[in-house]
LOLO-650401 format. One record per residue: residue in three letters; z negated, y, x negated of N, C-alpha, C, O in turn. Coordinates in pm, whole numbers, plus 50000, padded with zeros to 5 digits. Each point is the difference from the previous one (the first is absolute). Layout:
<atoms>
Ala Z Y X Z Y X Z Y X Z Y X
...
</atoms>
This chain:
<atoms>
Unk 50000 49881 49918 50000 50119 50082 50000 50126 49914 50067 50098 50031
Unk 49857 49897 49859 49992 50115 49911 50136 50027 49937 50038 50116 49984
Unk 50035 49781 49980 50132 50014 49938 50099 50064 50097 50086 50079 49960
Unk 49903 49886 50167 50092 50054 50099 49977 50150 50019 50097 50075 50010
Unk 49780 49970 49994 49969 50142 50015 50047 50077 49876 50058 50108 50013
Unk 49919 49838 49870 50046 50065 49877 50153 50008 49998 50056 50099 49954
Unk 50009 49799 50095 50146 50001 50007 50052 50109 50093 50095 50070 49967
Unk 49841 49944 50149 50040 50105 50094 49977 50140 49942 50084 50088 50014
Unk 49802 49931 49922 49970 50129 49938 50102 50031 49891 50045 50114 49987
Unk 49991 49787 49935 50100 50018 49894 50137 50037 50059 50068 50089 49949
Unk 49971 49842 50156 50129 50029 50064 50001 50140 50060 50098 50072 49985
Unk 49793 49967 50081 49992 50135 50058 50002 50104 49889 50066 50104 50014
Unk 49865 49872 49877 50001 50093 49886 50139 50015 49941 50042 50111 49966
Unk 50030 49780 50021 50137 50005 49947 50091 50075 50096 50087 50075 49956
Unk 49895 49906 50175 50083 50071 50098 49974 50151 49994 50094 50079 50006
Unk 49780 49962 49981 49968 50142 49990 50059 50058 49872 50054 50111 50001
Unk 49936 49817 49891 50058 50044 49873 50151 50015 50011 50057 50095 49947
Unk 50008 49814 50120 50146 50009 50020 50037 50121 50084 50096 50071 49968
Unk 49830 49955 50139 50027 50116 50084 49981 50131 49924 50082 50090 50012
Unk 49811 49920 49910 49977 50121 49922 50106 50017 49891 50044 50112 49973
Unk 49998 49779 49967 50105 50008 49898 50132 50045 50061 50073 50080 49940
Unk 49958 49870 50177 50122 50041 50069 49994 50148 50035 50101 50070 49987
Unk 49785 49978 50057 49983 50141 50031 50016 50087 49877 50062 50107 50006
Unk 49882 49849 49881 50013 50075 49876 50146 50008 49955 50046 50105 49955
Unk 50025 49785 50057 50143 49999 49964 50078 50093 50091 50090 50070 49954
Unk 49878 49930 50174 50067 50088 50095 49977 50147 49965 50094 50080 50003
Unk 49783 49956 49965 49967 50138 49962 50074 50038 49873 50053 50110 49990
Unk 49949 49801 49913 50071 50028 49874 50149 50023 50024 50060 50087 49937
Unk 49999 49836 50152 50143 50018 50029 50026 50131 50072 50101 50066 49973
Unk 49810 49975 50118 50017 50127 50069 49992 50117 49901 50079 50094 50010
Unk 49828 49901 49897 49987 50106 49899 50121 50000 49909 50052 50106 49965
Unk 49994 49777 49995 50118 49989 49914 50124 50055 50069 50080 50069 49937
Unk 49936 49902 50191 50115 50054 50074 49994 50151 50009 50104 50066 49988
Unk 49777 49990 50032 49987 50146 50005 50033 50063 49864 50069 50102 49994
Unk 49884 49838 49899 50031 50052 49866 50150 49991 49970 50058 50093 49944
Unk 50003 49797 50094 50144 49986 49980 50078 50104 50080 50097 50057 49950
Unk 49860 49967 50174 50067 50100 50082 49985 50139 49938 50096 50077 49999
Unk 49787 49954 49951 49976 50131 49939 50088 50018 49875 50063 50105 49984
Unk 49941 49796 49930 50082 50014 49879 50149 50005 50035 50076 50070 49934
Unk 49966 49856 50168 50139 50006 50044 50033 50139 50053 50108 50052 49974
Unk 49799 50008 50100 50021 50134 50053 50013 50102 49889 50090 50085 50004
Unk 49823 49908 49896 50008 50092 49886 50132 49982 49927 50065 50098 49964
Unk 49976 49778 50014 50128 49974 49931 50118 50053 50081 50092 50059 49943
Unk 49907 49920 50187 50111 50050 50084 50008 50151 49997 50109 50057 49993
Unk 49776 50009 50011 49999 50147 49995 50053 50051 49867 50077 50096 49995
Unk 49881 49840 49897 50043 50045 49867 50149 49975 49977 50069 50086 49944
Unk 49981 49799 50099 50141 49970 49976 50093 50080 50089 50117 50020 49967
Unk 49832 50028 50148 50084 50080 50089 49989 50149 49969 50060 50083 50069
Unk 49863 49951 49828 49977 50140 49964 49938 50076 50116 50033 50116 50027
Unk 49875 49817 50042 49916 50058 50104 50078 50049 50121 49970 50105 50057
Unk 50130 49819 49982 50082 50035 50117 49915 49991 50127 49918 49910 50015
Unk 50103 50185 50075 49920 50004 50122 50029 49880 50091 49912 49954 50073
Unk 50212 49995 49924 50033 49883 50082 49922 49876 49953 49959 49918 50081
Unk 50023 50070 49789 49922 49887 49947 49853 50016 50036 49934 49901 50031
Unk 50015 50220 49966 49861 50024 50043 49980 49956 50145 49902 49934 50033
Unk 50193 50103 50053 49989 49962 50140 50009 49849 50018 49928 49942 50082
Unk 50161 49994 49842 50012 49853 50007 49869 49934 49956 49955 49903 50062
Unk 49986 50148 49832 49874 49943 49951 49888 50018 50101 49920 49909 50021
Unk 50074 50207 50042 49898 50024 50103 50020 49907 50119 49903 49950 50057
Unk 50224 50027 49981 50030 49909 50110 49961 49856 49965 49939 49930 50081
Unk 50096 50027 49798 49966 49863 49957 49849 49980 49994 49949 49894 50037
Unk 49979 50208 49917 49854 49990 49993 49941 49984 50139 49911 49918 50022
Unk 50138 50161 50072 49950 49992 50137 50033 49864 50060 49919 49942 50073
Unk 50200 50007 49897 50041 49869 50051 49912 49887 49945 49974 49902 50070
Unk 49980 50113 49805 49916 49898 49937 49851 50019 50027 49918 49921 49953
Unk 50047 50183 50123 49860 50021 50033 49923 50081 49897 49877 49997 49998
Unk 50193 50075 49917 49937 50083 49898 50010 50147 50042 50083 50037 50082
Unk 49831 50043 49860 50010 50145 50017 50037 50058 49864 49923 49990 49904
Unk 50195 50071 50088 50052 50053 49875 50003 50152 50007 50051 50058 50095
Unk 49892 50005 49803 50003 50145 49987 50072 50036 49872 49966 49950 49893
Unk 50134 50136 50117 50075 50047 49883 49983 50150 49994 50044 50073 50088
Unk 49890 49973 49806 49969 50142 49986 50069 50054 49875 49991 49941 49892
Unk 50077 50170 50122 50071 50063 49889 49902 50085 49920 49943 50096 50052
Unk 50037 49869 49821 49910 50073 49911 50076 50070 49888 49942 50030 49895
Unk 50186 49995 50126 50084 50058 49894 49955 50142 49968 49972 50081 50089
Unk 50022 49947 49781 49968 50136 49956 50125 50080 49970 50002 50122 50014
Unk 50104 49808 49945 50126 50066 49966 50110 49942 50086 49993 49885 50041
Unk 50108 50194 49987 50109 49956 50086 50085 49890 49936 50053 49914 50070
Unk 49960 50089 49798 50085 49902 49933 49929 49868 49971 50064 49904 49955
Unk 49806 50088 50068 49924 49878 49976 49927 49959 50127 49911 50071 50048
Unk 50126 49815 50006 49934 49951 50121 49880 49916 49964 50002 49925 49902
Unk 49893 50086 50177 49875 49929 49976 49939 49972 50137 49955 50093 50067
Unk 50042 49781 49974 49951 49963 50132 49877 49911 49989 49992 49911 49915
Unk 49913 50115 50172 49885 49911 50016 50033 49903 50113 50028 50042 50113
Unk 49970 49828 49856 50029 49897 50100 49870 49925 50026 49945 49934 49912
Unk 50006 50078 50211 49872 49940 50038 50023 49901 50114 50059 50034 50102
Unk 49894 49844 49878 50017 49894 50100 49863 49954 50047 49916 49958 49920
Unk 50062 50049 50210 49878 49947 50062 50036 49872 50074 50098 49996 50074
Unk 49822 49901 49907 50028 49871 50063 49869 49937 50047 49893 50033 49949
Unk 50117 49878 50146 49883 49927 50048 50009 49855 49954 50107 49940 49996
Unk 49777 50007 49969 49989 49861 49958 49911 49929 50100 49890 50046 50030
Unk 50159 49842 50022 49925 49925 50101 49969 49861 49946 50089 49929 49954
Unk 49785 50033 50053 49961 49863 49965 49995 49922 50128 49917 50027 50087
Unk 50173 49874 49928 50023 49938 50130 49880 49931 50063 49978 50017 50120
Unk 49944 49907 49807 49897 49917 50063 49868 50074 50021 49921 49962 50087
Unk 50055 50142 49835 49873 50072 50011 50014 50131 50076 49901 50071 50019
Unk 50219 49962 50025 50027 50124 50073 49953 50124 49924 49943 50091 50059
Unk 50082 49911 49812 49968 50115 49915 50127 50079 49979 50103 49946 49962
Unk 49887 50186 50063 50114 50089 49981 49959 50108 49901 49895 50062 50014
Unk 50189 49959 49886 49973 50101 49899 50125 50084 49978 50112 49952 50019
Unk 49869 50172 49939 50112 50090 49976 50011 50023 49850 49901 50028 49932
Unk 50222 49961 50017 50027 50024 49859 50090 50120 49982 50068 50043 50093
Unk 49931 50011 49786 50080 50118 49970 50060 49983 49860 49930 49965 49905
Unk 50199 50061 50085 50070 49996 49870 50066 50135 49981 50071 50047 50088
Unk 49905 50014 49797 50063 50128 49969 50083 49984 49873 49962 49929 49907
Unk 50151 50140 50092 50086 49999 49883 50088 50123 50001 50005 50074 50099
Unk 50063 49947 49792 50084 50118 49985 50144 49960 49971 50026 49907 49924
Unk 50065 50165 50136 50143 49982 49973 50046 50125 49927 49981 50112 50047
Unk 50082 49866 49838 50044 50112 49918 50148 49995 49977 50056 50087 49933
</atoms>
């Protein structure tokens, strides 16, 4: 009887560990996707020489993916463009119903 209870406790412990590990992997993938989107946005802005149509496309894509993207012009001189690209995203841990907000900031020159 003692062996059976220990077996059940071990199985339940392994199941909880698997659920938490899956949640951690899910959170890591959500953060990685947000970072990739942010770096892609900065690269697109830089390669397009800060075209307004590309800015609008990036804002649309961010909204479509559930992100909030802010692009602020910090240029001091007319011949040198300098943009602050800020991405706000939410991270959800599926099994524990934990929601957190992340922020990534970068500059496009």
